[in-house]
N, C-alpha and C positions, 0 to 999 in steps of 0.2 A: 523674398517678399517681406515687406515690413510687417511688424506685429499688428498694427492697426488693421491692415488689410486681411490678415489671417483670422483675427479675432472677430471681425465684423460679420454679422449674419448675412449669409448668401441665400439665394432662393432660385427655384425653378418654377416658371409659369408655363404650364402645359395644358393640353386639352385631351379629353377622352371622348372619342366619337366626333361626329360632325357638328359644327356650331353654326354653319351658315356664314354668309358674307359679313354681316354686321357683328355676329358673335365672334368671328375670328379677329375682326378689327378691334373689338372691345378687349380681347386677349392681348393684342399688341399694345393697346393704350395702357393696359394695366402693367405691362412690362416697363413702360415709360415711367410709371410711378415708382417701381422697384429699382430703377437704375440708380447708381452704376453697379450695384452688387447683385446682378442677375444676368442670366444668359439671354441677352436681347435678341440674338439671331439663332436661337435653338430651334432645330427642325425635328418635329415629332413624326415618326413613321407609324404605319399601321401595325408593323411587327413588334414595335416597342411595347413592353409590359411595364407595369408599375415597379416591379422588382429591378428592372434595368436602371431606372433613375435612382432608386434607393441604393443600389450597389455602387454606382458611380458618385454618389453624393459625398461619401466619406473622404476620398482623396481630394475632392475639389472644395472641401469645407462648406458644403451646402447644408444649411440648417432647416430650411422650410421649403415646403412644396405647396404650390397653389395650382389647383386643378379646376378647369372650366368644363362643365358638361351641359348638355341640352336635352330636354324632353319635349313632349308635345305641349306641356303647360308653360314652362319657363326655363330660363338659364339658371344653373346652380354654380356656386363658387365654394370650393373646399380649401381650407387652409389647414395644413398638417405640419406638426413638428417632427422632423426626422431624427432618428430612424424609427421610433416606437410610438409616436403620437403625443398628445391627443389630436383628434380631427374635428374641426368645426365646419358644419355645412350651412351655407347661407343660400337663400333664394333671392335672385336679382329681380326685384319688383319693377324698377325703372332704371334706365340708363341713357346717357347722352355721350356721344363720342367727342374726341378733341376737335375734329373738323367742324362739327355742328356748333360747338361753343365759340370757336374762333370766328366762324362766319356770322354769328349773331352779334358780335361786338364791333363797336365803332373803332375802338383802340385796343389792340391786343399786344401783349408782350410775350414773345416766345423766340428763343434763339438756341443755338446748339450747346453753348456752355451752361445753359440752364440745368442740364441733366448730368453734369460732370460730378456733382456731389449729391449725397442723399438728402431727402427732404426733412424738414422739421415737423415732427409728429405732434399734433394737438388733439387730445381726447376730451370730450365734453359730455357731462351727465352720466358718467360711468360709476358714480358713487352710491348707487342704490343697493337695495338688499338683493341677495341672490348670488350663488356661487358662479352662475353662468356669466354674470356681468364682470366679475373679477377675472374669470378665465379669458373672456374676450379681450379685456383691457391688457392683460399680461401677454396674450398672444400677439396683439398688434404692436406692443412695445418691443417685444423680442424680435420682430420682423425687421426692425430698423436699428441702426447703431445708436447707442446712447451719446448724448452731447454733454461734454464737460464745459460748464459755463466759464470757468476760469481760464481754460486753455483754447477754447474754440476761436477760430478766425472768422470774423463776421462776413468776410468776402465769400466764404464757402456756403453760407446759408442763403440760398437763392430761391428755394421752394418751400412751401408749407402744405402739409396734408392734414386736413381737418376731418375728424370722424365724430359725429354727433349722434347720441342715443336719444331717440324721441320717446314720448309717452306711449305711443301706439306700438312700442317694441320693434321699431325699425331703426336702421342706421343710415345716416346721410354721409356720403363720402365725397369730399370736394378737394381739388388740388389748385393751389394758387401760386403765382409767381410773385416774389417779393421785390419791390422797388423802393429805394430810399432817395428822397428828394430834399434838397436844402430848403429851409423856411426862413422867414424874416426878410424877404426881398420881393420886389415886384415881379409880375409875370413877364414883363419885357426883359428884365435882367436874367430871369431863369431861362428864357428862350435863347439869349446870347450865350449863356454858359453851356447849354446842351451841345452835343456834337454836331447837329445839323444847324447851319447858320441860316437865319430867316431871310426872306427876300426884302432887301432895303432899297430897291430901285426907285420906289415912290417917295422916298424921304431925301431931303437935301442934307440933313445933318443927323447924327446918331441921337442927338437930344430929342428930336421930333419923335423918334421911335420909342424912346424910353418914357417921355412925358405923356404921350397920348396913349390912353388905355382903350381907345375904340378899335384898335387893330386886332384885338383878341375876339375870337368867336365864343358863342355860348358853350360849345362843347369843350373848350379849353379851360373853363372855369372849374377850379378844384377847391374843395373845402378842407382845410387842415385845422384840426382842433387839438385839445389837450389829450383826447383819446388815442390819437395816432402820432403824437409828437414825442420824440425821445431825444436825450442827449447822448451822442455817440461816444463810447469809450475807446474806440479804435478808428483810425482813418479807413474810409471805404474807397474802392477804386473808382466809383462813379464821380462825375464832376460836381464840384460845389459842396461836397460832404467832407467836413473837416472834423477831426477829433475834438471832443469837449464842446461841440457846437450842436445846436438843435437841428434836427432833421425829421421829416415826416415819412412814415412807413405806409406804403400803398400796396394793396393786393389786387392782382389781376387774375381772374380765373382762367386756367388753361385746360381744364378737363382731365380725365373724363368725370362725369357725374354718375353716381350710382346710389340707388336706394336698396338696401339689403335688409333681410329679415332672417334671424337665426332660426334654423329648423331643428337641428339636433347636435349633440356633442357625443363623440365616440371615444372610448378609452384608448384604443390602439390606432394603428395606421390604416385608415379607411375601413376598420373593422373593430370588433371587440364589444365590450359592454357599453350600452347606451346610458350615459350619465345624465343627459337632459334631452327632452323632446318637447317641442312647442305645442303639439296638439294631442299627443298620446300620453296618458298617465296610467301607471300600473300600481297594483296593490303590492304590499311587502311580500306576499306569498309568490306572486308572479315574478317579482324581482329575484327572489331566492332561487326559484326554478331556473330562471335565465342564467344566474351565476353558476349553478351546478352544471347546466348544459355547456356553458363556456369552458368550465374546468374539464369536462369529459372530452370536448373537442381538442383541448390542448394536450391532454394525456394521449389521446388517439394519434394526434399529430407527432408527438415525441416518440411513441411506440413505432409508428410507421417509419420515421426517420432512422431510428436505431436498427430496425429490420433491414431497411435499404442499405445501411452502412455495412451490416453483416454480409448481405448478399454480394456487395461490391468486393469485400475482402475475400469471400469464397471464390469469386470469379477470378480474381488476381492469382490466387493459389493454384487454381486449375490451369490457368494459362501458363504459369511457370512450369508445372508438371508436364504439360504437353510439349513445351519447348525443349525440355530436357530429354523427353522420350524421342522426339524427332532428331535431336542432335546425336543421340546414341544410335539410332537406326541408320543415320547417314554414315557414321563412322564404321559400323558393322558392314554396310553395303560396300564401302570402299575397300575394306580388308578382303571381302569375298571376291571382288573383281580382281584384285592383285593375285590372289591364290589361283583363280581360274586361268588367268593369263599365264602364270608360271607353269601350271599343270599342262596346258595345251602345248607350250613350247618344249617342256621336258619329256612328256610321255607321247605327245602327238595325237591324242584323242580327247573326247569330251569326258569329264568325270561323271560318275554316278551321283545320284542324290544322297546315297549313303556315305560317300566320301566327303562331299561338300554340300551339306543340307542347306536348303533355302532358309534365309532368316525370316521368321514369321513377324509380321508387322504387329507391334503392340497396340492394343486398343486403348484409346485415351479414357481416363476416368470420367471425362465429361459425358461420354456416350451412356455409361451406366447411370450417371446422375440424371440424364434426360429421360430415362425409362427404356433405353435400348439395351436389351440383354444380349450377350454374346451367343452366337449360334453353336449348338452342340454337334460335334462331329462324331458320327458313329463308325467304329472300326469293326471289320469282320474278324472272325476267330483266327483265320489264317494270318492276317496282318498282325494281330496281337501276339501270336506265337513267334512270328519272325522278329517282332520288336523285343520280345522277352529273351529268346535264345540267340538271335542274330545269326545270319548265314556266315559260314566260315570263309567263303570267297570274299565277301565285302569286308570282313575283318582284316584279311591279309592285305587287300588293296589299301585299306585305310592305314595299316601299319607301315606299308611301303611308302605311302604318301607322306606320313609323318617323318620317316627317315630322310626322304628326299628334301622335305621342307627344312629339316635340321641342317642338312648338308648345304642347302642354299644360304642359310643364315651364316654358316661358318665361312662360306665362300665370300660373302659380302664383307665380313669382318677382315678377311685376309686380302681385300681389294682385288679379288679374282672375279671379273665380270662374266657375263654370259657369253661374250664373244670368244673367249678362250675355250670354253667348253664346246661351242659349236665348231670351232676350227679342228679340235681333236676328232670329233665325230666325222667331219668331212674327210680327213686324211685316212681314217679307217675304211670308209666306204670306197675311196679311190683305190686302196690296196686290194680290196676284195673283188672289185669289178673285173680286172684283167684276168684273174684266175678263172672266173666264171665264163668269160668269153673264150678262153683257150679250150676249156672242156666242152663247151657247147659247139664250137666250130669243128667240122669234120675235115680231114686232109683231102686235098685235091686229087692226089694219086689214087685214093680209094674210090673216088667217084668215077675216074677214067677207067679203071679196071672193071668196074661194074658194067660200064657201057659196052666194052669189048665183049664181054661174056654174053 
C-alpha cells in the first residue's frame, strides 16, 4: 500500500442499539461523507462489542470511531480517537437525508466518482474562547486527510464539507459537490461546450442559436461574480476549463444536513474523566473526588488483571502436572499387563496381589486445590502385622517370580523366544504320558483268569 493511504486517517461508522429506519439511513449517509477512508459496507452484529472494533482497528490503520445511538429523546453522535480517546458526544438536533435534499432541488449534481476522494474540510467560527472549541476543531481536522496546497491535484477535490459553529452553541454540518464552470462566454456557447448537445432542430443555422438569448429559461440563469471566480493554476478535466483562465466555482448541496450540539467530552474511550459538560457544572471538590474515584477504579482494574494472570499461570502448571501423572500411570499399567501375561504363560495361574500389586492411581493436585481431600483408608491390626512382617509364602513366590523375570530378560537378549521354551515343555509331557498309560492299563490275561475263577 502507498504511504499516503497508510498515513491517512481511517474511520469506522457504527451503531449501538436500534436506530430505526431513518436513523440507519442517516448512518449510511454519514459513511458517504467519510468515504473513501471508511468501511462503507461494514455490518455490525448484536454480538459485536466495542472492544472488537478497537482490537481490529490497529491492523487496519483505523484512527477514529463514529458511533450512532438512539434514546427516547434524540439521536446521539459520538466521535472517538482510537485507541485511548478522547470522546466527544453530540446530540443530533435536526437532520435531513441525502434523498430529501436531492428531491427538493431542481438541478442536482451527484455521481459515483464524486466519492472517490476525500472532501475538502472547511471550519467556520471555531476561533472563540474555550478549550472545547479547540478540541472540536482538532478532532474534525484529524478525521480527514490534510491537503498540501502545492502538490494537490485539483481534479481530486470534488466535495466540500462545511462545519459552522453558531452563537447558540450548535454546529451546522453541510456537504456540497464542487463544480467548475468556464466564464467570459455566453450561455449558448456554454451549452454547446457541455457534454449534452442541445436540441437545434428549430434553428436553420448555428448562428441563430448563439445570437438569440430567448432560448434560455429562467432556471438556467446563473450569476457569476468576483466572489466565486478564480484563475485556474491547473487544467481541470471538465470541458471549457483551461489553465490560467478564469472559471467560476459553484456548490451544489448533496446532503446530509445535520444540526449538532456538543453535550460532553470524556478523557478516555467512551469512558473516563468528564472534561466538559454542556449542562452540568461541578465544584473543584467534586472534581477532585471524581478524579480519586477514577484512580481507584484504575488500580482495582489493574489488580484484578494481575490476579487473573496469576490464576491462568497456576492453571497451566496444574494441567502440565496432570498430563505428566497420566503419562506415568499409562506406562506403569502397560508394564504390569506385560508382567501378567508372562506370568500366566510361564506359571499357568493368576498371580497374587502380593506378587503383582495393583498400581494405585495418583490423585491430581487439582483435586486438593479444589477442596477435595483424599479419603483415609483404615487398616485392621491383622493387615498391619502382615504388611510389617510379611508372610513367608508370599515372599518365596515373589522371589521366584523375580528369578523367572530375570531369566526371561536373559532369554530375550540371547534371541531365545517363548516358542523354544514351549516346545521343550511339550516334549517332556509326551515322554511322561506313555509310561503313565502303561502302568494304568491292566493286562488282558489277568482279566480272563479272574473270569474263569
